Backbone as a ProteinNet text record, in pm:
[ID]
protein_1_A
[PRIMARY]
MDLANTPFFSLLRARLDQLSERQRLISENIANASTPGYRPRDVDTSGFERMLASASGGGGLTMSKTQAAHMSPGGGSARAEIVTRDDSETTIDGNAVVLEEQMARAAETRMAFETGIALYQKGLELMRLAARAPGR
[TERTIARY]
-924.3	-822.7	-862.3	-772.4	-795.6	-746.1	-838.9	-801.5	-722.1	-747	-677.9	-527.6	-484.3	-342.3	-271.9	-341.1	-274.6	-189	-79.7	7	-64.6	-153.6	-224.3	-310.7	-393.6	-485.4	-414.4	-312.8	-241.9	-164.2	-108.9	-38.5	-136.2	-250	-350.9	-401.5	-423.4	-469.4	-365.7	-238.3	-132.6	-128.7	-148.1	-150.2	-268	-385.3	-502.6	-484.6	-420.9	-391.4	-297.2	-197	-102.3	-173.4	-261.6	-335.2	-430.4	-490.2	-576.6	-496.3	-377.5	-290	-250.8	-220.8	-184.1	-301	-421.8	-538.4	-561.2	-536.7	-549.9	-450.3	-326.2	-224.3	-257	-309.3	-346.8	-457.5	-553.9	-662.1	-608.5	-510.7	-447.2	-375.6	-305.3	-234.7	-332.1	-445.3	-544.5	-604.9	-631.4	-688	-590.8	-462.3	-361.5	-303.8	-377.9	-327.1	-300.7	-363.5	-339.9	-271.6	-217.3	-146	-2.3	38.7	175.5	279.7	377.6	488.5	458.5	337.7	303.5	370.6	431	493.5	415.4	375.7	293.3	366.9	289.7	345.1	283.3	353.5	306.7	365.5	310.1	363.9	485.4	588.8	710.2	673.3	707.4	667.8	735	843	908.2	848.4	743.1	682.2	625.2	559.6	501	609.8	719.1	830.1	889.2	893.2	940.1	844.5	713.1	615.3	634.3	657.5	680.1	806.5	910.5	1036.3	1020.2	945.7	926.6	838.2	743.1	658.7	740.6	836.3	916.7	1009.9	1047.1	1130.7	1056.7	923.1	843.3	803.3	857.9	827.4	702.7	638.3	515.9	542.4	599.3	626.5	776.4	813.6	954.2	967	1062.2	1087.4	1228.5	1244.4	1378.2	1405.1	1530.3	1573.4	1620	1540.9	1571.4	1653.9	1659.1	1739	1810.9	1921.8	2000.1	1922.8	1828.4	1752.6	1642.4	1610.2	1505.1	1551.8	1457.2	1487.9	1510.6	1608.1	1632.6	1535.5	1475.7	1387.6	1468.9	1429.6	1502.6	1431.6	1501.5	1441.7	1370.4	1300.2	1231.5	1104.7	1039.1	915.6	797.4	685.3	564.3	492.9	536.9	474.4	507.1	404.9	425.1	498.2	597.1	670.2	620.7	608.4	559.8	680.3	680.7	788.7	730.6	808.7	769.4	825.9	735	775	708.7	788.1	733.1	679.9	570.1	517	603.8	558.7	643	661.8	577.8	587	581.1	642.3	631.6	591.1	487.9	440.3	531	503.7	585.4	579.9	464.1	451.6	510.9	572.1	639.5	553.6	427.7	340	377.8	396.6	443.6	337.3	208.8	100.9	49	45.7	-15.1	-139.2	-256.5	-381.6	-396.4	-351.7	-363.5	-283.7	-163.8	-81.7	-143.6	-200.2	-264	-387.5	-463.2	-581.3	-540.8	-431.1	-381.8	-337.8	-272	-231.2	-353.4	-456.7	-579.2	-645.4	-649.9	-710.4	-628.6	-496.5	-408.1	-426.8	-438.5	-458	-593.6	-696.4	-829.7	-830.2	-764.8	-759.1	-684.3	-574.6	-498.9	-581.6	-658.3	-741.8	-852	-914.6	-1019.1	-962.8	-841.2	-776.7	-753.1	-706.5	-683.9	-812.4	-920.6	-1050	-1097.5	-1079.4	-1119.6	-1039.7	-910.3	-827.3	-871.3	-905.4	-952.6	-1081.1	-1174.4	-1301.1	-1278.7	-1190.1	-1160.3	-1096.5	-1009.8	-948.7	-1052.1	-1149	-1256.1	-1341.6	-1368.7	-1445.3	-1372.2	-1241.3	-1163	-1166	-1158.3	-1164.3	-1300.7	-1407.4	-1542.2	-1555.6	-1499.6	-1504	-1428.6	-1313.1	-1232.1	-1299.9	-1376.7	-1439.5	-1571.6	-1621.7	-1749.1	-1734.5	-1839.3	-1838.1	-1835.4	-1771	-1765.4	-1905.4	-1923.8	-2050.6	-2154.2	-2123	-2220.3	-2198.2
1935.7	1882.6	1741.4	1649.3	1511.3	1491.3	1474.3	1460.6	1333.5	1230.3	1103.4	1114.2	1212.4	1226.9	1327.7	1386	1475.8	1392.3	1445.8	1367	1312	1391.5	1348.7	1226.3	1233.2	1123.8	1002.1	1022.7	906.9	833.5	905.7	841.6	765.6	826	756.4	631.7	642.5	527.4	415	449.2	347.8	283.6	364.5	310.5	216.5	254	167.5	38.8	46.5	-74.2	-166.1	-106.7	-186.1	-253.9	-181.1	-239.1	-348.7	-332.5	-437.4	-563.6	-546.6	-661.1	-730.2	-651.9	-710	-789	-735.3	-806.1	-936.6	-935.6	-1057.4	-1163.6	-1121	-1215.3	-1270.5	-1185.9	-1231.7	-1336.5	-1313.6	-1412.2	-1543.9	-1538.1	-1661.2	-1733.6	-1656.5	-1717.7	-1788.8	-1724.1	-1784.3	-1908.7	-1902.2	-2018.1	-2136.5	-2110.2	-2216.8	-2246.1	-2212.1	-2230.2	-2375.4	-2468.2	-2609.9	-2683.7	-2610.7	-2671.5	-2702	-2828.6	-2862.3	-2787.7	-2730.3	-2663.6	-2522.8	-2474	-2340.1	-2233	-2136.7	-2023.6	-1898.2	-1818.7	-1700.7	-1595.1	-1522.5	-1414.9	-1283.1	-1175.7	-1042.8	-942.3	-823	-713.7	-658.2	-628.6	-570.6	-440.8	-430.5	-314.4	-186	-194.8	-73.3	-25.7	-92.7	-58	82.3	124.4	257.7	364.5	338.2	432.9	447.1	335.8	342	423.2	409.6	488.5	637.4	672.7	812.9	864.5	781.3	823.7	842.1	752.2	767.5	887.5	918.7	1037.4	1164.8	1164.6	1285.3	1308.6	1202.4	1217.8	1286.2	1276.7	1340.1	1482	1535.9	1672.8	1684.8	1571.7	1577.1	1602.2	1507.5	1518	1528	1601.6	1605	1561.4	1475	1426.6	1467.1	1498.9	1533.5	1461.9	1436.9	1371.4	1480.6	1505.6	1616.4	1573.8	1443.3	1391.8	1266.1	1236.1	1118.6	989.3	988.3	866.9	838.7	933.9	913.9	820.4	749.8	660.6	742.3	703.4	772.1	721.1	811.1	764.8	695.6	573.6	497.8	501.3	467.7	465.4	334.6	326.7	203.7	232.4	125.9	141.1	149.6	195.6	207.6	73.2	-26.6	-157.9	-227.2	-286.7	-358.9	-489.7	-519.5	-643.8	-743.2	-868.2	-972.8	-1047.4	-1064.8	-1136	-1251.3	-1355.8	-1466.7	-1437.8	-1430	-1392.6	-1489.3	-1575.6	-1671	-1599.3	-1652.7	-1600.4	-1651.6	-1632.7	-1663	-1812	-1896.3	-2039.9	-2117	-2234.6	-2326.3	-2461.7	-2522	-2650.8	-2763.3	-2883.1	-2999.3	-3026.4	-3000.1	-3025.5	-2913.4	-2810.3	-2703.8	-2582.1	-2582.9	-2468.1	-2358.9	-2237.4	-2126.9	-2018.8	-2052.1	-1954.6	-1960.1	-1845.2	-1832.9	-1746.3	-1804.9	-1735.8	-1605.4	-1603	-1480.7	-1366.2	-1396.2	-1292.5	-1246.3	-1338.8	-1302	-1215.1	-1246.8	-1166.6	-1026.6	-1016.1	-883.9	-802.9	-868.4	-799.2	-754.9	-839.6	-804.8	-682.2	-676.9	-561.7	-434.6	-447.8	-333.4	-281.6	-374.1	-336.8	-269.9	-321.8	-262.1	-119.2	-96.1	39.4	133.9	88.1	172	200.8	101.6	121.3	223.1	211.7	307.3	449	461.7	593.4	648.3	564.2	607.1	649.9	575.7	612.1	746.1	766.5	893	1009.7	990.8	1095.2	1124	1020.2	1036.8	1119	1084.9	1157.9	1304.2	1328.8	1466.1	1544.2	1478.8	1543.9	1583.5	1494	1526.3	1642.3	1642.5	1753.4	1886.1	1884.9	2007.3	2054.2	1961.2	1997.3	2057	1997.4	2051.4	2191.1	2210.4	2340.6	2445.9	2406.5	2498.8	2531.7	2437.5	2458.8	2535.3	2547.6	2615.4	2765.4	2822.6	2967.6	3044.6	3158.7	3236.3	3273.9	3270.7	3309.2	3201.3	3081.9	2971.8	2882
-1742.7	-1652.3	-1610.4	-1627	-1588.4	-1445.3	-1352.2	-1211.1	-1183.7	-1261.9	-1238.9	-1262.3	-1340.7	-1370.3	-1281.7	-1186.1	-1092.3	-997.9	-948.1	-860.4	-737.4	-678	-557.1	-584.3	-687	-714.6	-773.4	-854.2	-909.6	-800.1	-705.6	-594.7	-505.4	-477.4	-398.1	-469.7	-600.1	-676.1	-670.7	-682.7	-675	-536.7	-433.6	-296.5	-277.9	-327.6	-314.9	-394.3	-510.3	-588.1	-511.2	-446.8	-368.2	-250.7	-184.4	-72	-118.7	-236.1	-291.1	-319.5	-375.2	-401.3	-270.9	-168.5	-38.7	18.5	8.8	60.9	-15.3	-146.7	-226	-179.9	-154.4	-108.4	29.6	116.9	250.9	241.1	153.4	138.4	82.3	-8	-57.1	56.1	140.9	253.5	346.8	375.4	465	400.2	271	200.5	199.6	205.7	204.2	341.9	446.1	582.7	618.4	549.3	579.3	464.5	368	256.2	297.6	291.3	331.8	248.5	314.7	249	199.6	222.4	172.8	257.8	190.8	258.8	223.5	322.8	295.5	214.6	134.8	53.1	98.2	72.5	110	12.3	15.2	-64.9	8.8	-65.2	-6.3	65	192.9	272.5	228	154.5	106.6	-26.2	-71.4	-199.2	-204.4	-97.4	-98.1	-95.6	-24.4	-24.1	-164.2	-238.9	-377.2	-463.7	-436.4	-511.5	-484.1	-358.3	-325.3	-391.9	-391.9	-453.7	-603.9	-667.7	-811.5	-842.6	-753	-773.4	-757.7	-665.8	-646.3	-764.3	-834.7	-952.8	-1066.4	-1065.7	-1169.1	-1134.2	-1026.4	-988	-902.3	-867.9	-789.7	-642.8	-575	-432.5	-410.3	-310.6	-275	-129.9	-106.3	29	67.6	193.9	239.9	370.9	395.2	516.7	611.7	717.4	808	928.3	956.2	1066.9	1020.5	1084.1	1044.3	1066.5	1161.7	1191.8	1090.6	1003.5	905.1	794.9	736.7	625.7	500.5	423.2	296	192.3	115.8	8.8	-99.4	-134.9	-236.5	-369.2	-472.3	-604.8	-628.6	-737.9	-771.8	-848.2	-887.5	-963.1	-869.1	-922	-842.6	-830.5	-900.6	-896.4	-765.5	-705	-579.4	-606.8	-525.7	-539.5	-436.3	-477.7	-389.1	-333.9	-201.4	-136.1	-54.8	-38.2	47.7	185.5	281.6	417.4	514.9	578.3	674.4	796.8	851.4	976.5	1090.5	1212.7	1328.9	1354.5	1298.9	1324.1	1193.2	1193.7	1080.8	1136.5	1076.9	1126.1	1077.4	1124.8	1088.6	938.5	876.6	732.9	647.7	710	637.5	607.7	652	629.8	728.3	677.7	762.2	782.3	758.1	774.4	917.4	983.4	1116.1	1096.7	1118	1089.7	1167.4	1292.2	1372.2	1310.7	1262.7	1199.5	1068.1	993.2	866.8	892.3	995.7	1027.9	1074.2	1147.7	1189.4	1067.4	971.8	848.3	767.3	765.5	693	755.7	887.4	955.8	931.9	936.6	910.4	767.5	673.6	533.7	514.5	579.8	569.9	621.8	735.5	791.7	698.5	640.4	547.1	421.7	375.4	257.8	286.9	403.6	441.7	452.7	501.9	508.9	368.7	278.3	140.7	72.1	95.1	36.5	93.1	224.2	285.8	227.5	207.1	146	3.2	-69.8	-207.4	-209.2	-118.8	-111.5	-72.7	22.1	62.4	-52.1	-126.6	-241.3	-345.2	-369.6	-463.6	-412.3	-281.6	-223.1	-240.3	-220	-238.3	-383.8	-477.5	-619.2	-653.8	-600.2	-624.4	-565.7	-447	-381.9	-463.4	-515	-596.2	-729	-782.5	-912	-902	-781.1	-761.5	-786.3	-837.9	-863.6	-731.1	-725.8	-602	-553.7	-422.7	-362.3	-359.8	-401.4	-399.4	-284.3
[MASK]
++++++++++++++++++++++++++++++++++++++++++++++++++++++++++++++++++++++++++++++++++++++++++++++++++++++++++++++++++++++++++++++++++++++++

């Protein structure tokens, strides 16, 4: 059995890849904080919802809308899309990077990545437990 192809681990791997891409974009934004005309880029926030929707189409996860206020799962690819998203301020030279906002996004991404790694480790522990012989 290839654990990497199970729905749980493949979805987690896709999420970690998306978070890695987001962290790369945040570092580019910070590096270009003083570049005239630079507009910050980020990963489309609906990307993970698209990954969940595409996973449910393959019979892995199923999502349901239990209340009218819930977001409907949309279709799409598991690939993260990059969008240009200006921060709250734009300087006179046209640069729209706000370092404080980028640092907050970096911290948020780090916490989400650490959560994903913890889930991955727990999943591996559960697989090891299931594979162990009874009474051990």
